[in-house]
C-alpha positions, 0 to 999 in steps of 0.5 A: 533477404532472410534477415529482413524476412525474420525482422518482419516476422518479429514485427508481426509477432510483436504486433500480435502479442500487443493486440492480444494483450490489448484485447484482454486489457480492454476486457479487464478495464471496461467490464463489470468487476466480478468480485464474487461475494463481496460486491454482488449488490453493487454495479462496480464497473471498473470503467467508473473506478478509472474515471473517478481515479483519473479525474478526482483522486489521482491529481489531488493525492499526487499533490498531497504526497508532495507535502512535507507532512507526507513525504518524510517517512521514518523507517527502520531498514536494518531490522533483521529477518525474523524467519530465515537467515539473512540472504544478504543485501542487494548490492545493485546501486538502485537498491540503495535508499538515501536517508534524509539528513535531520537538518532537512526534516521539518522541525515540526515533524522531528518534534512530533517523533519526540511527542512535541505536537503543539504549535506552542512547543517553544513554551518550556513547560509545554516542551517539558510535558511532551518530554515526559509523555515521550518517556511514557511511550505516548505516540501520536504526532497528528494532534496539537494543543494537548495537556500532560494529563491527556498524554499520560492517559493515552500512554496507558492505552495499549491498542496493539490488539487493533494493529494489523502491522508490526510497526517500527519503533521510531525511537530506535537509533536505526530508524531514519527519515526517508524523503519518499520523493527522492527515493521513488519506487521503481525497478531496481534489478532485485530478483532471483531466489531472495525475492522469490522466497519473500513472495512465496512465503507470503502466499504459501504460508500466510494466505488461507489454504491447505498445503495441498492446494498449489498457489500458482504464483509463478507460472513457470514454477516446477511441478505445476505441469499443465495446470492453468490455475483453474483448480486453485480458483475453483477452490478459492471461490469455495472459501468464506468471504473473509479468506477470499478477501485476504487473498485478493488483497495480497494479490492486488498489492503484488499486482500494484507493485509489479505495475510500479516496476514496469512503469518506472523501469531503467530503459537505458543509462548513457554517460551516467544519465539513466532514463526511466520509463514504461517498459511494455515488454516487462508489462507483457511478461507480468500480465499477458494472459498467455505468458502468465497462464491466465493469471494476468487479468485476475491480478489486475482485477485484484488490484481494483479490489484493493483500491476499493478497500483502501478507498473505503477506509479513507471515507471511513476515517474522515471524522478522525481528521475533520476534528479541529484537534487534529493538526498535520503539524510540520511547523509551517502553519500555512502549509499545514492548513493547506495540507489539511484542507487538501486531505479533507477535500480528498475525503469528500471525494471518497465519500461521493463514490457510490460503489463502496465495498461493504465491510459490514459483510465481513466477520458477520457470523456468530460472535465467537466464530467471527471474533476468532476469524478476525484475530486469525485474519489480523495475525496473518496480515501482521506476519506479512508485515514482518516478512517485509524485513526479509526483503534484501533490496533496501528500496524494495523493503522501504516501499514494501513496508510502507504499502503493507503498513498502509493496507494494515492501517486501512484494515484497522480503520475498517474494523474500528467504525464504532470507535471512530464515530464516538471520537470526542471533538476537542480531546484525544481518544483512547478508543481510536488513534493513528500515529503519524507513521500510520497516516503517512503510510495510509496516504502514500499506499493509496497514492501508489494504488491510484498511480497503478490505476493511472499507469494501467491506462498509460500502458493501454495507450502504449499497447494501442500505439504498437498495434 
């Protein structure tokens, strides 16, 4: 009897916990987004974002990510951590990343990494020109039909000042192609001091705040005491817009990654056949307002904020891809045309969204001060991209690097509006360019955010079913 009574009490406790989290989620998912100082003049309700993502963006971005141009990502997972001694790599089997054999990578993509962009790459002179361009360091595998002179001119342009991320050298012998569809982001079991050190370094050393202000990343961190984080957020709202934005971007990225791990969790492994799926208990642990001492709902709101930032970047970069000179070249003409048509269709959807983030409100003070702040903003984010080489789990490192680079590319786009507007139609531009690596990261990173928003809806349904 006592056993059955305990089970009943346990069931009631679980039901109460689910009901409490559902109530908070319902508030978060339907209330107007309170993004102070950023969207004051917009009625940016989260419910509209959900509908827009579910019915317009998510199905198309999922389909686009399956295209050859976007599924193969070249990455160096062997770069040493530049900030502390290597903690050692995760030995858990699910941390492993299976590189893609060169024979499986479409010929046009492999040619692109060697700067053979043109559909006429089989022509010996064109091939020779591209080989020469490679020696000169030109990088951009989205363009076709270019001349040797254009490549050489491009090679002289150093756009490192516009980069918010430290890019992997694709010519490094340690850089390998990875099929993202065969190496999905999911819970690997990677945790503990190594994982904590990475996130703690990101928040404590790179987000804008004095050292005296505690960042409540871990609600159970020693020394936090009874602080529910309110003092931190009171202080955060007193920051300038740009520094608040920086924090919300990082928090939103962290929330998105946590959602992916909760939604694709190893539920059981029977006879070598793993079953992956949503883990409501893990989701509760990471986002329940009581278990996270009020952090969970804030994290979810920052996820929506990050979604808006990257959505805005996609709408802004559309003119770059609308030019006839840009070709998502893999060597398969029919698929390339379909991929570009689908990408342009997504751009049309992003432009139709009526609650965009207004990036012009950032760095809008006096020119000298704004320039200095923007450079500080860029360097802080670039530093975070370098921290991704300190992640001990290869699969976590892969997706961390890709999503960080995708966000860095989005920021580069947002602050390059004039250069994008002045792009020539039928020739490459020195003023603004994207490498294939940046393009693949941009699309897949936004695809991850779109998935996070969708998974959040799935968890809401699961929580309703457990009431």
